[in-house]
GUDREN-959488 format. One line per field, with one value per atom (N, C-alpha, C): residue in three letters; residue number from 1; x, y, z; atom name. Coordinates in steps of 0.05 Angstrom, whole numbers, plus 5000, padded with zeros to 4 digits. Last residue first. Layout:
! GUDREN-959488
residu = c(ALA:...)
num = c(NUM:...)
u = c(X:...)
v = c(Y:...)
w = c(Z:...)
atome = c(CA:...)
! end
This chain:
! GUDREN-959488
residu = c(UNK:UNK:UNK:UNK:UNK:UNK:UNK:UNK:UNK:UNK:UNK:UNK:UNK:UNK:UNK:UNK:UNK:UNK:UNK:UNK:UNK:UNK:UNK:UNK:UNK:UNK:UNK:UNK:UNK:UNK:UNK:UNK:UNK:UNK:UNK:UNK:UNK:UNK:UNK:UNK:UNK:UNK:UNK:UNK:UNK:UNK:UNK:UNK:UNK:UNK:UNK:UNK:UNK:UNK:UNK:UNK:UNK:UNK:UNK:UNK:UNK:UNK:UNK:UNK:UNK:UNK:UNK:UNK:UNK:UNK:UNK:UNK:UNK:UNK:UNK:UNK:UNK:UNK:UNK:UNK:UNK:UNK:UNK:UNK:UNK:UNK:UNK:UNK:UNK:UNK:UNK:UNK:UNK:UNK:UNK:UNK:UNK:UNK:UNK:UNK:UNK:UNK:UNK:UNK:UNK:UNK:UNK:UNK:UNK:UNK:UNK:UNK:UNK:UNK:UNK:UNK:UNK:UNK:UNK:UNK:UNK:UNK:UNK:UNK:UNK:UNK:UNK:UNK:UNK:UNK:UNK:UNK:UNK:UNK:UNK:UNK:UNK:UNK:UNK:UNK:UNK:UNK:UNK:UNK:UNK:UNK:UNK:UNK:UNK:UNK:UNK:UNK:UNK:UNK:UNK:UNK:UNK:UNK:UNK:UNK:UNK:UNK:UNK:UNK:UNK:UNK:UNK:UNK:UNK:UNK:UNK:UNK:UNK:UNK:UNK:UNK:UNK:UNK:UNK:UNK:UNK:UNK:UNK:UNK:UNK:UNK:UNK:UNK:UNK:UNK:UNK:UNK:UNK:UNK:UNK:UNK:UNK:UNK:UNK:UNK:UNK:UNK:UNK:UNK:UNK:UNK:UNK:UNK:UNK:UNK:UNK:UNK:UNK:UNK:UNK:UNK:UNK:UNK:UNK:UNK:UNK:UNK:UNK:UNK:UNK:UNK:UNK:UNK:UNK:UNK:UNK:UNK:UNK:UNK:UNK:UNK:UNK:UNK:UNK:UNK:UNK:UNK:UNK:UNK:UNK:UNK:UNK:UNK:UNK:UNK:UNK:UNK:UNK:UNK:UNK:UNK:UNK:UNK:UNK:UNK:UNK:UNK:UNK:UNK:UNK:UNK:UNK:UNK:UNK:UNK:UNK:UNK:UNK:UNK:UNK:UNK:UNK:UNK:UNK:UNK:UNK:UNK:UNK:UNK:UNK:UNK:UNK:UNK:UNK:UNK:UNK:UNK:UNK:UNK:UNK:UNK:UNK:UNK:UNK:UNK:UNK:UNK:UNK:UNK:UNK:UNK:UNK:UNK:UNK:UNK:UNK:UNK:UNK:UNK:UNK:UNK:UNK:UNK:UNK:UNK:UNK:UNK:UNK:UNK:UNK:UNK:UNK:UNK:UNK:UNK:UNK:UNK:UNK:UNK:UNK:UNK:UNK:UNK:UNK:UNK:UNK:UNK:UNK:UNK:UNK:UNK:UNK:UNK:UNK:UNK:UNK:UNK:UNK:UNK:UNK:UNK:UNK:UNK:UNK:UNK:UNK:UNK:UNK:UNK:UNK:UNK:UNK:UNK:UNK:UNK:UNK:UNK:UNK:UNK:UNK:UNK:UNK:UNK:UNK:UNK:UNK:UNK:UNK:UNK:UNK:UNK:UNK:UNK:UNK:UNK:UNK:UNK:UNK:UNK:UNK:UNK:UNK:UNK:UNK:UNK:UNK:UNK:UNK:UNK:UNK:UNK:UNK:UNK:UNK:UNK:UNK:UNK:UNK:UNK:UNK:UNK:UNK:UNK:UNK:UNK:UNK:UNK:UNK:UNK:UNK:UNK:UNK:UNK:UNK:UNK:UNK:UNK:UNK:UNK:UNK:UNK:UNK:UNK:UNK:UNK:UNK:UNK:UNK:UNK:UNK:UNK:UNK:UNK:UNK:UNK:UNK:UNK:UNK:UNK:UNK:UNK:UNK:UNK:UNK:UNK:UNK:UNK:UNK:UNK:UNK:UNK:UNK:UNK:UNK:UNK:UNK:UNK:UNK:UNK:UNK:UNK:UNK:UNK:UNK:UNK:UNK:UNK:UNK:UNK:UNK:UNK:UNK:UNK:UNK:UNK:UNK:UNK:UNK:UNK:UNK:UNK:UNK:UNK:UNK:UNK:UNK:UNK:UNK:UNK:UNK:UNK:UNK:UNK:UNK:UNK:UNK:UNK:UNK:UNK:UNK:UNK:UNK:UNK:UNK:UNK:UNK:UNK:UNK:UNK:UNK:UNK:UNK:UNK:UNK:UNK:UNK:UNK:UNK:UNK:UNK:UNK:UNK:UNK:UNK:UNK:UNK:UNK:UNK:UNK:UNK:UNK:UNK:UNK:UNK:UNK:UNK:UNK:UNK:UNK:UNK:UNK:UNK:UNK:UNK:UNK:UNK:UNK:UNK:UNK:UNK:UNK:UNK:UNK:UNK:UNK:UNK:UNK:UNK:UNK:UNK:UNK:UNK:UNK:UNK:UNK:UNK:UNK:UNK:UNK:UNK:UNK:UNK:UNK:UNK:UNK:UNK:UNK:UNK:UNK:UNK:UNK:UNK:UNK:UNK:UNK:UNK:UNK:UNK:UNK:UNK:UNK:UNK:UNK:UNK:UNK:UNK:UNK:UNK:UNK:UNK:UNK:UNK:UNK:UNK:UNK:UNK:UNK:UNK:UNK)
num = c(208:208:208:207:207:207:206:206:206:205:205:205:204:204:204:203:203:203:202:202:202:201:201:201:200:200:200:199:199:199:198:198:198:197:197:197:196:196:196:195:195:195:194:194:194:193:193:193:192:192:192:191:191:191:190:190:190:189:189:189:188:188:188:187:187:187:186:186:186:185:185:185:184:184:184:183:183:183:182:182:182:181:181:181:180:180:180:179:179:179:178:178:178:177:177:177:176:176:176:175:175:175:174:174:174:173:173:173:172:172:172:171:171:171:170:170:170:169:169:169:168:168:168:167:167:167:166:166:166:165:165:165:164:164:164:163:163:163:162:162:162:161:161:161:160:160:160:159:159:159:158:158:158:157:157:157:156:156:156:155:155:155:154:154:154:153:153:153:152:152:152:151:151:151:150:150:150:149:149:149:148:148:148:147:147:147:146:146:146:145:145:145:144:144:144:143:143:143:142:142:142:141:141:141:140:140:140:139:139:139:138:138:138:137:137:137:136:136:136:135:135:135:134:134:134:133:133:133:132:132:132:131:131:131:130:130:130:129:129:129:128:128:128:127:127:127:126:126:126:125:125:125:124:124:124:123:123:123:122:122:122:121:121:121:120:120:120:119:119:119:118:118:118:117:117:117:116:116:116:115:115:115:114:114:114:113:113:113:112:112:112:111:111:111:110:110:110:109:109:109:108:108:108:107:107:107:106:106:106:105:105:105:104:104:104:103:103:103:102:102:102:101:101:101:100:100:100:99:99:99:98:98:98:97:97:97:96:96:96:95:95:95:94:94:94:93:93:93:92:92:92:91:91:91:90:90:90:89:89:89:88:88:88:87:87:87:86:86:86:85:85:85:84:84:84:83:83:83:82:82:82:81:81:81:80:80:80:79:79:79:78:78:78:77:77:77:76:76:76:75:75:75:74:74:74:73:73:73:72:72:72:71:71:71:70:70:70:69:69:69:68:68:68:67:67:67:66:66:66:65:65:65:64:64:64:63:63:63:62:62:62:61:61:61:60:60:60:59:59:59:58:58:58:57:57:57:56:56:56:55:55:55:54:54:54:53:53:53:52:52:52:51:51:51:50:50:50:49:49:49:48:48:48:47:47:47:46:46:46:45:45:45:44:44:44:43:43:43:42:42:42:41:41:41:40:40:40:39:39:39:38:38:38:37:37:37:36:36:36:35:35:35:34:34:34:33:33:33:32:32:32:31:31:31:30:30:30:29:29:29:28:28:28:27:27:27:26:26:26:25:25:25:24:24:24:23:23:23:22:22:22:21:21:21:20:20:20:19:19:19:18:18:18:17:17:17:16:16:16:15:15:15:14:14:14:13:13:13:12:12:12:11:11:11:10:10:10:9:9:9:8:8:8:7:7:7:6:6:6:5:5:5:4:4:4:3:3:3:2:2:2:1:1:1)
u = c(2184:2174:2145:2185:2189:2182:2184:2162:2163:2231:2207:2185:2282:2272:2247:2335:2313:2299:2386:2371:2342:2410:2398:2384:2468:2455:2442:2480:2481:2461:2520:2501:2494:2560:2573:2542:2555:2544:2550:2583:2587:2578:2588:2613:2612:2539:2539:2570:2558:2561:2561:2522:2547:2543:2477:2494:2521:2449:2458:2474:2399:2423:2431:2388:2386:2409:2394:2397:2394:2383:2378:2378:2402:2380:2363:2459:2457:2420:2456:2464:2455:2474:2446:2444:2521:2516:2484:2541:2546:2525:2540:2518:2516:2597:2585:2556:2611:2621:2611:2578:2569:2582:2578:2584:2571:2549:2547:2565:2525:2515:2523:2547:2552:2536:2485:2518:2516:2443:2461:2488:2415:2403:2422:2432:2437:2429:2432:2450:2454:2376:2383:2409:2358:2378:2381:2310:2331:2338:2292:2286:2315:2301:2298:2297:2278:2274:2267:2244:2263:2260:2210:2206:2236:2187:2205:2210:2145:2141:2163:2145:2140:2139:2168:2193:2176:2123:2138:2159:2109:2088:2106:2167:2136:2127:2217:2213:2185:2246:2233:2229:2312:2287:2275:2344:2345:2329:2311:2320:2333:2345:2318:2329:2384:2368:2345:2392:2417:2401:2352:2353:2373:2374:2342:2342:2422:2417:2405:2409:2425:2417:2375:2367:2379:2425:2399:2381:2458:2466:2440:2421:2425:2433:2413:2393:2396:2454:2451:2429:2427:2458:2453:2355:2375:2401:2308:2327:2356:2275:2262:2282:2295:2281:2278:2326:2338:2328:2285:2293:2308:2282:2261:2268:2335:2327:2300:2342:2360:2350:2308:2301:2309:2333:2307:2297:2379:2382:2352:2362:2375:2375:2343:2327:2334:2386:2361:2346:2442:2427:2408:2499:2476:2460:2541:2532:2500:2578:2556:2551:2617:2621:2599:2591:2606:2601:2556:2583:2595:2517:2541:2565:2486:2475:2505:2494:2501:2497:2478:2507:2516:2420:2434:2466:2410:2404:2424:2419:2441:2438:2384:2412:2426:2336:2340:2371:2350:2356:2356:2348:2374:2368:2321:2316:2342:2302:2315:2317:2243:2257:2278:2199:2211:2244:2140:2170:2182:2099:2108:2135:2089:2095:2098:2079:2054:2066:2124:2125:2095:2121:2137:2128:2087:2070:2098:2128:2101:2095:2154:2167:2145:2125:2125:2144:2118:2091:2102:2170:2159:2130:2174:2196:2178:2133:2127:2155:2153:2119:2120:2199:2202:2176:2183:2198:2199:2144:2137:2156:2143:2144:2150:2182:2164:2169:2244:2226:2194:2255:2258:2247:2240:2243:2254:2237:2210:2215:2247:2253:2227:2214:2237:2237:2173:2186:2213:2138:2142:2170:2085:2115:2115:2046:2048:2074:2006:2033:2034:1944:1957:1984:1902:1918:1928:1877:1898:1911:1866:1854:1863:1891:1902:1885:1899:1879:1893:1932:1934:1911:1894:1900:1906:1868:1900:1908:1814:1833:1856:1799:1791:1812:1847:1832:1820:1895:1884:1860:1892:1914:1912:1851:1847:1867:1866:1871:1873:1853:1831:1841:1890:1863:1841:1935:1927:1904:1929:1924:1925:1923:1901:1906:1980:1955:1922:2002:2002:1980:1993:1982:1983:2015:1990:1976:2074:2058:2026:2116:2086:2069:2172:2164:2130:2170:2185:2167:2145:2128:2140:2166:2166:2145:2107:2126:2131:2071:2072:2104:2038:2063:2062:2004:2006:2033:1993:2013:1993:1977:1969:1994:2012:2002:1988:2065:2057:2039:2107:2080:2060:2154:2141:2117:2189:2169:2151:2249:2245:2214:2283:2259:2251:2352:2332:2310:2395:2381:2352:2429:2418:2411:2391:2398:2402:2349:2367:2388:2331:2319:2344:2338:2338:2337:2325:2343:2356:2280:2282:2294:2316:2309:2304:2303:2289:2290:2339:2308:2297:2391:2381:2346:2389:2385:2378:2395:2369:2368:2442:2419:2402:2487:2475:2452:2548:2514:2498:2605:2589:2550)
v = c(4648:4669:4678:4596:4594:4625:4605:4597:4594:4632:4648:4637:4586:4603:4621:4576:4595:4594:4550:4542:4555:4536:4552:4543:4525:4513:4538:4520:4532:4515:4462:4486:4485:4425:4453:4476:4378:4380:4415:4363:4345:4357:4411:4393:4377:4459:4434:4426:4524:4503:4485:4578:4553:4541:4594:4588:4572:4650:4627:4623:4696:4680:4660:4704:4709:4703:4709:4685:4690:4764:4741:4713:4801:4788:4776:4799:4782:4776:4840:4819:4791:4882:4884:4856:4897:4878:4870:4935:4918:4885:4985:4974:4946:4983:4967:4968:5014:4990:4966:5060:5034:5011:5083:5077:5056:5071:5096:5096:5031:5028:5055:4981:5014:5011:4947:4949:4977:4947:4959:4960:4907:4936:4955:4867:4879:4904:4840:4852:4870:4815:4841:4856:4803:4799:4818:4801:4824:4814:4755:4769:4790:4738:4719:4735:4784:4763:4740:4838:4826:4800:4901:4873:4864:4944:4936:4896:4990:4962:4957:5035:5021:4985:5070:5054:5033:5101:5115:5090:5049:5067:5080:5009:5021:5036:4988:5009:5022:4932:4948:4957:4903:4910:4936:4895:4875:4876:4896:4897:4883:4878:4866:4881:4884:4907:4903:4827:4840:4875:4826:4800:4824:4865:4865:4850:4843:4867:4865:4789:4793:4820:4807:4794:4793:4834:4850:4837:4785:4813:4831:4755:4745:4769:4773:4782:4775:4741:4769:4785:4693:4698:4726:4693:4688:4697:4657:4687:4680:4616:4641:4663:4567:4571:4603:4573:4570:4579:4575:4597:4593:4520:4531:4553:4501:4488:4504:4538:4546:4527:4506:4537:4547:4458:4465:4486:4473:4465:4467:4486:4508:4498:4437:4462:4479:4404:4398:4416:4451:4426:4422:4466:4472:4453:4509:4490:4488:4554:4559:4521:4605:4579:4577:4645:4638:4617:4656:4639:4643:4689:4702:4691:4653:4654:4681:4639:4624:4627:4689:4685:4658:4687:4707:4696:4642:4641:4656:4661:4642:4630:4706:4708:4684:4675:4688:4697:4644:4621:4650:4688:4681:4658:4748:4722:4705:4818:4789:4764:4841:4834:4809:4886:4864:4856:4921:4917:4895:4952:4922:4931:4979:4994:4973:4970:4968:4978:4942:4959:4978:4898:4909:4943:4862:4876:4889:4846:4856:4876:4818:4845:4860:4774:4797:4819:4744:4762:4785:4729:4743:4766:4700:4719:4743:4661:4679:4704:4633:4652:4670:4608:4632:4643:4575:4597:4609:4527:4554:4582:4488:4479:4503:4497:4492:4501:4493:4482:4477:4559:4541:4525:4639:4608:4588:4674:4669:4649:4690:4670:4660:4757:4739:4708:4784:4777:4763:4834:4811:4806:4874:4869:4834:4928:4899:4891:4977:4966:4940:4985:4979:4968:4991:5019:5009:4976:4962:4985:4987:4999:4996:4957:4976:4996:4885:4910:4937:4848:4862:4883:4794:4810:4840:4744:4743:4774:4741:4733:4732:4768:4731:4716:4800:4802:4768:4823:4814:4806:4843:4854:4852:4814:4832:4854:4783:4809:4829:4737:4742:4773:4745:4743:4753:4725:4752:4758:4675:4689:4719:4659:4645:4666:4664:4682:4677:4631:4653:4678:4583:4592:4620:4577:4585:4588:4588:4606:4610:4578:4561:4586:4585:4568:4569:4600:4580:4570:4645:4634:4608:4679:4645:4635:4720:4707:4679:4783:4756:4748:4828:4816:4793:4883:4860:4856:4949:4925:4903:5012:4984:4973:5065:5052:5018:5093:5075:5062:5143:5144:5119:5108:5119:5121:5078:5086:5099:5053:5067:5093:4997:5008:5024:4987:4992:5010:4990:4959:4967:5050:5033:4998:5106:5081:5049:5140:5138:5118:5144:5149:5146:5131:5111:5123:5162:5171:5143:5155:5161:5173:5157:5177:5180:5109:5122:5140:5082:5080:5091:5100:5110:5106:5075:5100:5107:5026:5029:5058:5026:5021:5024:5072:5051:5049:5117:5114:5086:5133:5112:5121)
w = c(6033:6051:6048:6010:6035:6043:5950:5966:5996:5940:5940:5957:5978:5951:5962:6014:6015:5982:6007:6016:6025:5934:5955:5975:5907:5926:5931:5825:5862:5872:5804:5800:5825:5806:5798:5806:5819:5798:5780:5859:5843:5812:5890:5881:5865:5890:5889:5879:5923:5885:5893:5959:5950:5922:5970:5989:5979:5934:5929:5955:5909:5921:5928:5837:5874:5884:5783:5795:5828:5755:5738:5765:5795:5801:5777:5780:5798:5809:5750:5733:5750:5777:5772:5761:5785:5804:5797:5751:5736:5755:5783:5781:5761:5794:5812:5799:5744:5752:5778:5750:5730:5729:5822:5794:5781:5867:5857:5830:5895:5876:5860:5945:5932:5908:5981:5958:5958:6002:6016:6005:5975:5981:5995:5967:5948:5959:6018:6012:5987:5997:6019:6024:5931:5956:5975:5896:5907:5933:5841:5868:5875:5791:5814:5841:5764:5755:5781:5791:5780:5777:5812:5798:5789:5857:5854:5840:5883:5866:5853:5908:5920:5907:5865:5880:5898:5847:5861:5882:5810:5837:5852:5787:5795:5813:5758:5786:5781:5738:5732:5756:5721:5746:5730:5672:5696:5720:5606:5631:5663:5549:5567:5592:5507:5523:5540:5498:5507:5529:5453:5475:5493:5413:5426:5453:5407:5412:5422:5383:5403:5413:5330:5348:5373:5307:5315:5333:5293:5314:5322:5260:5283:5305:5215:5228:5261:5180:5179:5197:5183:5203:5201:5202:5183:5198:5240:5246:5225:5232:5233:5233:5232:5218:5214:5298:5273:5245:5335:5325:5294:5348:5344:5331:5367:5337:5332:5407:5384:5360:5444:5440:5402:5446:5435:5425:5471:5445:5435:5518:5501:5476:5539:5533:5516:5537:5519:5520:5541:5539:5524:5522:5512:5523:5570:5565:5545:5522:5541:5541:5504:5515:5538:5448:5473:5494:5412:5400:5429:5419:5409:5405:5423:5404:5386:5481:5462:5440:5507:5500:5487:5492:5479:5479:5523:5501:5482:5571:5566:5533:5580:5577:5572:5582:5559:5555:5629:5609:5581:5665:5658:5635:5640:5658:5652:5634:5634:5650:5629:5647:5636:5592:5593:5603:5590:5592:5598:5538:5552:5556:5493:5514:5536:5439:5455:5483:5431:5419:5434:5465:5470:5458:5433:5456:5468:5401:5388:5414:5427:5417:5403:5442:5464:5452:5398:5404:5430:5381:5368:5385:5436:5429:5408:5415:5450:5442:5378:5375:5399:5395:5374:5376:5439:5441:5416:5433:5417:5424:5473:5443:5428:5533:5518:5487:5541:5559:5540:5530:5528:5541:5543:5522:5538:5583:5561:5544:5627:5618:5604:5654:5638:5631:5666:5684:5672:5629:5624:5649:5648:5650:5647:5625:5620:5630:5656:5642:5645:5621:5645:5637:5583:5593:5624:5524:5540:5566:5464:5490:5522:5437:5434:5460:5439:5438:5439:5391:5404:5415:5371:5362:5385:5382:5385:5382:5380:5355:5357:5431:5423:5398:5441:5434:5435:5495:5463:5464:5543:5523:5497:5573:5558:5537:5617:5628:5597:5578:5597:5619:5541:5526:5554:5572:5551:5541:5570:5593:5595:5517:5539:5565:5508:5486:5511:5542:5545:5529:5521:5550:5553:5474:5477:5504:5487:5470:5476:5530:5525:5516:5533:5505:5506:5591:5582:5557:5615:5605:5592:5671:5666:5638:5694:5695:5681:5685:5675:5683:5718:5716:5707:5712:5701:5693:5746:5722:5722:5759:5759:5738:5766:5782:5784:5744:5742:5766:5747:5755:5753:5753:5782:5779:5727:5714:5745:5701:5719:5717:5690:5680:5707:5688:5710:5688:5644:5656:5681:5672:5651:5672:5698:5709:5686:5684:5671:5681:5751:5723:5717:5808:5785:5764:5857:5841:5820:5898:5873:5852:5943:5940:5910:5951:5978:5958:5915:5912:5929:5929:5905:5906:5985:5981:5948:5958:5976:5977:5929:5924:5930:5970:5968:5953:5958:5957:5947:5993:5970:5979)
atome = c(N:CA:C:N:CA:C:N:CA:C:N:CA:C:N:CA:C:N:CA:C:N:CA:C:N:CA:C:N:CA:C:N:CA:C:N:CA:C:N:CA:C:N:CA:C:N:CA:C:N:CA:C:N:CA:C:N:CA:C:N:CA:C:N:CA:C:N:CA:C:N:CA:C:N:CA:C:N:CA:C:N:CA:C:N:CA:C:N:CA:C:N:CA:C:N:CA:C:N:CA:C:N:CA:C:N:CA:C:N:CA:C:N:CA:C:N:CA:C:N:CA:C:N:CA:C:N:CA:C:N:CA:C:N:CA:C:N:CA:C:N:CA:C:N:CA:C:N:CA:C:N:CA:C:N:CA:C:N:CA:C:N:CA:C:N:CA:C:N:CA:C:N:CA:C:N:CA:C:N:CA:C:N:CA:C:N:CA:C:N:CA:C:N:CA:C:N:CA:C:N:CA:C:N:CA:C:N:CA:C:N:CA:C:N:CA:C:N:CA:C:N:CA:C:N:CA:C:N:CA:C:N:CA:C:N:CA:C:N:CA:C:N:CA:C:N:CA:C:N:CA:C:N:CA:C:N:CA:C:N:CA:C:N:CA:C:N:CA:C:N:CA:C:N:CA:C:N:CA:C:N:CA:C:N:CA:C:N:CA:C:N:CA:C:N:CA:C:N:CA:C:N:CA:C:N:CA:C:N:CA:C:N:CA:C:N:CA:C:N:CA:C:N:CA:C:N:CA:C:N:CA:C:N:CA:C:N:CA:C:N:CA:C:N:CA:C:N:CA:C:N:CA:C:N:CA:C:N:CA:C:N:CA:C:N:CA:C:N:CA:C:N:CA:C:N:CA:C:N:CA:C:N:CA:C:N:CA:C:N:CA:C:N:CA:C:N:CA:C:N:CA:C:N:CA:C:N:CA:C:N:CA:C:N:CA:C:N:CA:C:N:CA:C:N:CA:C:N:CA:C:N:CA:C:N:CA:C:N:CA:C:N:CA:C:N:CA:C:N:CA:C:N:CA:C:N:CA:C:N:CA:C:N:CA:C:N:CA:C:N:CA:C:N:CA:C:N:CA:C:N:CA:C:N:CA:C:N:CA:C:N:CA:C:N:CA:C:N:CA:C:N:CA:C:N:CA:C:N:CA:C:N:CA:C:N:CA:C:N:CA:C:N:CA:C:N:CA:C:N:CA:C:N:CA:C:N:CA:C:N:CA:C:N:CA:C:N:CA:C:N:CA:C:N:CA:C:N:CA:C:N:CA:C:N:CA:C:N:CA:C:N:CA:C:N:CA:C:N:CA:C:N:CA:C:N:CA:C:N:CA:C:N:CA:C:N:CA:C:N:CA:C:N:CA:C:N:CA:C:N:CA:C:N:CA:C:N:CA:C:N:CA:C:N:CA:C:N:CA:C:N:CA:C:N:CA:C:N:CA:C:N:CA:C:N:CA:C:N:CA:C:N:CA:C:N:CA:C:N:CA:C:N:CA:C:N:CA:C:N:CA:C:N:CA:C:N:CA:C:N:CA:C:N:CA:C:N:CA:C:N:CA:C:N:CA:C:N:CA:C:N:CA:C:N:CA:C:N:CA:C:N:CA:C:N:CA:C:N:CA:C:N:CA:C:N:CA:C)
! end
């Protein structure tokens, strides 16, 4: 058995599906949970010189841009966010899968998911822009989002919901075991609420 921690310490993550391994990167701008807030994202990207005052991508930007997932839902402009992030991805930005992005992908596949107001809002926003013939290509794009980004000679590990301690010592020696990467979208939980079915978490990142 070879654990995930041993893979990290041994810098043995090159080519692992779901992980963007860029040990040479020392400087990065990391953006989390945009949730359809396009205008606010543009303002932030201007501040860090990713786009200019007209919103045009700055070719001179030389840091690693990382989006930590949950690009969609809640905000009014999920389509605009996705379109911009895809453009930035072509310039080298890395995108991590969030649980909201994953649920959108599953809904578009036709999988049985609960479509609440947030997801319905996103689907309604996307509908005029994605033809039926384009849907499969869009789903593939979402599915290729990373589960983790590793930078700076493994000094910086980035995921959507955190890296549980038990994950570091779990078996990571086979592709079957590596499916555990999907847990990084949700984080640790202590159980499920019997009434709502929602996860119960006694610890959040704000407590650390």
